[in-house]
C-alpha positions as CSV (number, residue, x, y, z in Angstrom):
1,M,-5.3,-17.1,-3.5
2,W,-6.6,-14.6,-0.5
3,T,-10.0,-15.2,0.8
4,K,-12.4,-12.9,1.7
5,T,-12.0,-13.2,4.9
6,A,-8.7,-13.0,5.1
7,I,-8.8,-9.9,2.8
8,A,-11.2,-8.5,5.1
9,R,-8.7,-8.5,8.2
10,K,-6.1,-7.4,6.2
11,V,-8.7,-4.1,5.8
12,R,-9.6,-3.7,9.2
13,L,-6.2,-4.1,10.6
14,A,-4.6,-1.3,8.1
15,L,-7.4,1.0,8.6
16,G,-7.5,0.7,12.8
17,L,-3.9,1.1,12.2
18,A,-4.4,4.6,10.5
19,E,-6.9,6.1,12.8
20,Y,-4.9,4.8,15.6
21,F,-1.5,7.1,14.1
22,L,-3.5,9.8,12.7
23,E,-5.9,9.9,15.8
24,R,-9.1,10.3,13.1
25,P,-11.3,8.6,10.8
26,V,-9.6,7.7,7.1
27,R,-11.0,9.9,5.1
28,S,-8.5,9.3,2.0
29,V,-6.9,6.1,0.5
30,L,-4.6,4.9,-2.3
31,D,-4.3,1.4,-3.4
32,V,-1.4,1.5,-5.5
33,G,-1.8,-2.4,-7.9
34,C,-5.2,-2.6,-6.8
35,G,-6.5,-4.8,-9.4
36,E,-10.3,-4.6,-9.1
37,G,-10.6,-2.7,-6.3
38,T,-11.1,-5.6,-3.7
39,W,-10.5,-3.2,-1.1
40,R,-12.7,-0.6,-2.1
41,A,-15.9,-2.0,-1.0
42,M,-14.7,-3.2,2.6
43,L,-13.2,0.4,3.0
44,R,-16.2,1.9,2.1
45,A,-18.6,-0.6,4.6
46,I,-16.8,0.9,7.3
47,R,-16.1,4.5,6.0
48,P,-18.7,5.1,3.5
49,R,-17.5,8.5,2.8
50,L,-14.1,7.5,2.4
51,H,-12.0,8.9,-1.1
52,Y,-10.8,5.7,-2.8
53,Q,-8.3,6.3,-5.4
54,G,-7.0,3.0,-7.0
55,V,-3.9,2.6,-9.5
56,D,-3.5,-0.3,-11.8
57,A,-1.3,-1.0,-14.4
58,S,-3.7,-3.4,-16.4
59,A,-5.5,-1.8,-19.0
60,Y,-8.5,-4.4,-18.9
61,V,-8.7,-3.6,-14.9
62,V,-9.2,0.0,-16.1
63,R,-11.6,0.2,-18.8
64,R,-14.0,-2.2,-17.0
65,F,-13.7,-0.9,-13.5
66,G,-12.0,2.2,-13.8
67,K,-15.1,5.0,-13.9
68,R,-16.9,2.8,-11.6
69,R,-13.9,2.0,-8.8
70,N,-12.1,5.0,-9.4
71,I,-9.0,3.2,-10.6
72,I,-6.3,5.0,-12.7
73,Q,-3.9,3.2,-15.0
74,G,-0.6,3.5,-13.5
75,D,2.5,1.0,-11.8
76,L,5.1,1.8,-9.2
77,A,7.3,3.3,-11.9
78,S,5.3,6.0,-13.2
79,L,3.4,7.0,-9.7
80,G,5.1,9.7,-8.7
81,S,3.5,11.4,-12.2
82,L,0.1,10.5,-11.7
83,P,-2.8,12.8,-11.0
84,L,-3.5,11.8,-7.4
85,A,-4.3,14.2,-4.8
86,A,-1.6,15.6,-2.6
87,R,-1.7,13.1,0.2
88,Y,-3.1,10.0,1.4
89,D,-4.5,8.8,4.8
90,L,-3.8,5.2,4.1
91,I,-1.6,3.7,0.7
92,V,-2.1,0.7,0.3
93,C,0.3,-1.9,-2.0
94,C,-0.9,-5.8,-1.6
95,D,0.9,-8.6,-3.4
96,V,2.8,-6.0,-5.7
97,M,6.3,-5.4,-4.8
98,H,7.7,-8.6,-4.9
99,Y,6.9,-8.9,-8.7
100,V,8.6,-5.7,-9.6
101,R,12.1,-5.1,-10.5
102,T,14.3,-3.0,-8.2
103,P,14.6,0.1,-9.9
104,E,10.5,0.3,-10.0
105,L,10.2,-0.9,-6.6
106,R,12.4,2.0,-5.6
107,A,10.8,4.7,-7.3
108,G,7.1,3.4,-6.4
109,L,8.5,3.5,-2.9
110,A,9.9,7.2,-3.3
111,A,6.5,8.2,-4.7
112,M,4.5,6.7,-2.1
113,A,6.1,8.4,1.0
114,R,5.4,11.8,-0.8
115,L,2.3,10.9,-0.8
116,A,1.9,9.5,2.7
117,E,0.0,11.5,5.3
118,G,-0.6,8.7,7.4
119,P,0.6,4.8,7.5
120,A,1.0,2.2,4.5
121,Y,-0.3,-0.9,4.6
122,L,3.1,-2.4,2.1
123,E,2.8,-6.1,2.1
124,A,5.7,-8.0,0.4
125,Y,7.4,-11.5,0.4
126,T,10.9,-12.1,0.7
127,S,13.3,-14.7,-0.3
128,A,13.0,-16.2,3.2
129,D,9.3,-17.0,2.9
130,A,7.6,-19.8,2.0
131,V,5.6,-18.3,-0.9
132,E,2.5,-20.3,-2.8
133,G,1.1,-19.3,-6.4
134,D,2.5,-16.9,-8.6
135,H,6.5,-17.4,-9.0
136,A,6.4,-15.7,-12.7
137,D,8.1,-12.7,-12.2
138,F,8.8,-13.0,-8.1
139,Q,11.6,-10.9,-7.3
140,R,13.7,-12.8,-4.8
141,R,15.1,-10.5,-2.2
142,S,15.7,-10.6,0.9
143,P,14.4,-9.7,3.9
144,A,17.7,-7.5,4.9
145,A,17.3,-5.8,1.1
146,Y,13.4,-4.8,1.7
147,R,14.2,-3.2,4.8
148,R,17.3,-1.5,3.1
149,L,14.7,-0.4,0.4
150,L,11.7,0.6,2.7
151,A,14.0,2.4,4.8
152,A,15.9,4.4,2.1
153,A,11.7,6.0,0.8
154,G,11.4,7.2,4.5
155,F,9.5,4.1,5.9
156,L,9.9,2.7,8.9
157,P,7.9,-0.6,10.5
158,A,5.4,-0.1,12.4
159,G,3.3,-3.1,12.6
160,P,2.6,-6.3,10.4
161,H,3.3,-5.2,6.8
162,S,2.5,-1.9,8.3
163,Y,5.0,1.3,8.1
164,V,4.9,5.5,8.6
165,T,7.4,7.7,7.2
166,R,9.5,9.9,9.8
167,P,7.3,12.8,10.3
168,L,4.4,10.4,11.6
169,A,6.9,8.7,13.6
170,A,8.2,11.5,15.4
171,G,4.7,11.8,17.2
172,L,5.0,8.3,18.7
173,V,5.6,7.5,22.2
174,A,9.2,5.3,23.1
175,L,7.4,1.8,22.8
176,E,6.0,2.7,19.5
177,R,8.9,4.0,17.6
178,P,10.8,1.0,15.7
């Protein structure tokens, strides 16, 4: 279980990286598998006018927090068909990808790549990681398998759990390129 302090560090990392790549403040965030929308409050504490869109598979989460925290029901497989904005400055998907089957992951990554104006913070754990916590439905994919899936969707590595699409990577200087 992540502490509030650890999550806040991730939020600052992802937001800082997005603003570095975009060369402006982040205005919109798509949080896929957002749960109760933990990132929302932390993001809006830093960028109060930021538009936050959460997506979660849980009917309970949407019923309880949906209207108040701007969370709609959906999952990685349905992401491409949801009523979302055309593009987002930052896309977040934490602690989700390693629990979904490969076809759903492939569809979700493709949809996220199409929706990405800026970078994506895509946190996933592999068969090579010492994972603590929930092992039910954990997909034991190798690091190489994730790299292939991410690359096939058009994502290139850009830092810890951070990825950019090819158009954004084109503007990087040589030592910033993956």
